[in-house]
C-alpha positions in Angstrom: -22.1 -35.8 3.8 -21.3 -33.7 6.8 -17.6 -34.7 6.6 -17.5 -33.7 2.9 -19.0 -30.3 3.7 -16.6 -29.8 6.5 -13.7 -30.6 4.2 -14.9 -28.1 1.6 -15.3 -25.4 4.2 -11.8 -26.0 5.6 -10.2 -26.0 2.2 -12.0 -22.8 1.4 -10.7 -21.2 4.6 -7.1 -22.4 3.8 -7.3 -20.9 0.4 -8.6 -17.6 1.8 -5.8 -17.6 4.4 -3.1 -18.1 1.7 -4.5 -15.3 -0.4 -4.4 -12.7 2.4 -2.6 -9.5 1.8 -1.3 -7.1 4.4 -0.1 -3.5 4.6 3.6 -3.1 5.4 4.5 0.2 7.2 7.6 1.5 8.8 9.6 4.6 9.7 12.9 5.4 8.1 15.2 7.6 10.3 18.8 8.7 10.3 21.0 6.6 12.5 22.2 8.6 15.5 19.9 11.6 15.2 16.7 9.7 14.6 15.6 12.4 12.2 13.1 11.2 9.6 14.6 10.7 6.1 12.0 12.4 3.9 11.8 10.8 0.4 13.8 7.7 1.3 12.6 4.6 -0.6 11.5 1.3 0.8 11.5 -1.5 -1.8 10.3 -5.1 -1.4 12.3 -7.6 -3.4 11.6 -11.3 -4.2 14.3 -13.3 -2.2 14.6 -15.8 -5.1 15.7 -13.4 -7.8 15.8 -10.0 -6.2 13.1 -8.7 -8.6 11.1 -5.8 -7.3 7.7 -6.7 -5.9 6.5 -3.3 -4.6 7.8 -0.1 -3.0 7.0 3.3 -1.5 8.7 6.6 -0.5 8.8 7.9 3.0 6.6 10.9 3.8 7.5 14.0 5.8 7.5 12.0 9.0 9.7 9.2 7.6 6.8 6.8 7.5 6.3 4.6 4.4 3.3 2.4 3.6 3.3 -0.5 1.1 -0.3 -1.7 0.6 -1.6 -5.1 -0.7 1.5 -7.2 0.1 1.0 -11.0 -0.1 2.0 -12.7 3.1 5.4 -14.2 2.6 9.2 -13.6 2.9 10.8 -10.7 1.2 14.0 -8.6 1.2 13.4 -5.0 2.3 15.8 -2.5 0.7 16.0 1.0 2.0 17.8 3.7 0.0 18.2 7.4 0.4 20.1 10.0 -1.8 21.3 12.9 0.2 24.0 15.2 1.5 
């Protein structure tokens, strides 16, 4: 009975670990001057088909924040329209 209970607890913890989500943050700056690129976009793409998973725009300090991202592998695409 103890082993069965331990197995159930471990399986529950494994399921919880797989369902975890994280917050992805970063700072987008111009190469060379390191000035923040206000309004630049950061988009997470699925590596299998390049479909958009989530995204965010950089704030005044160049920082972006993408909440509730499932743990895994992604492509991060940064774009900026300017000049």
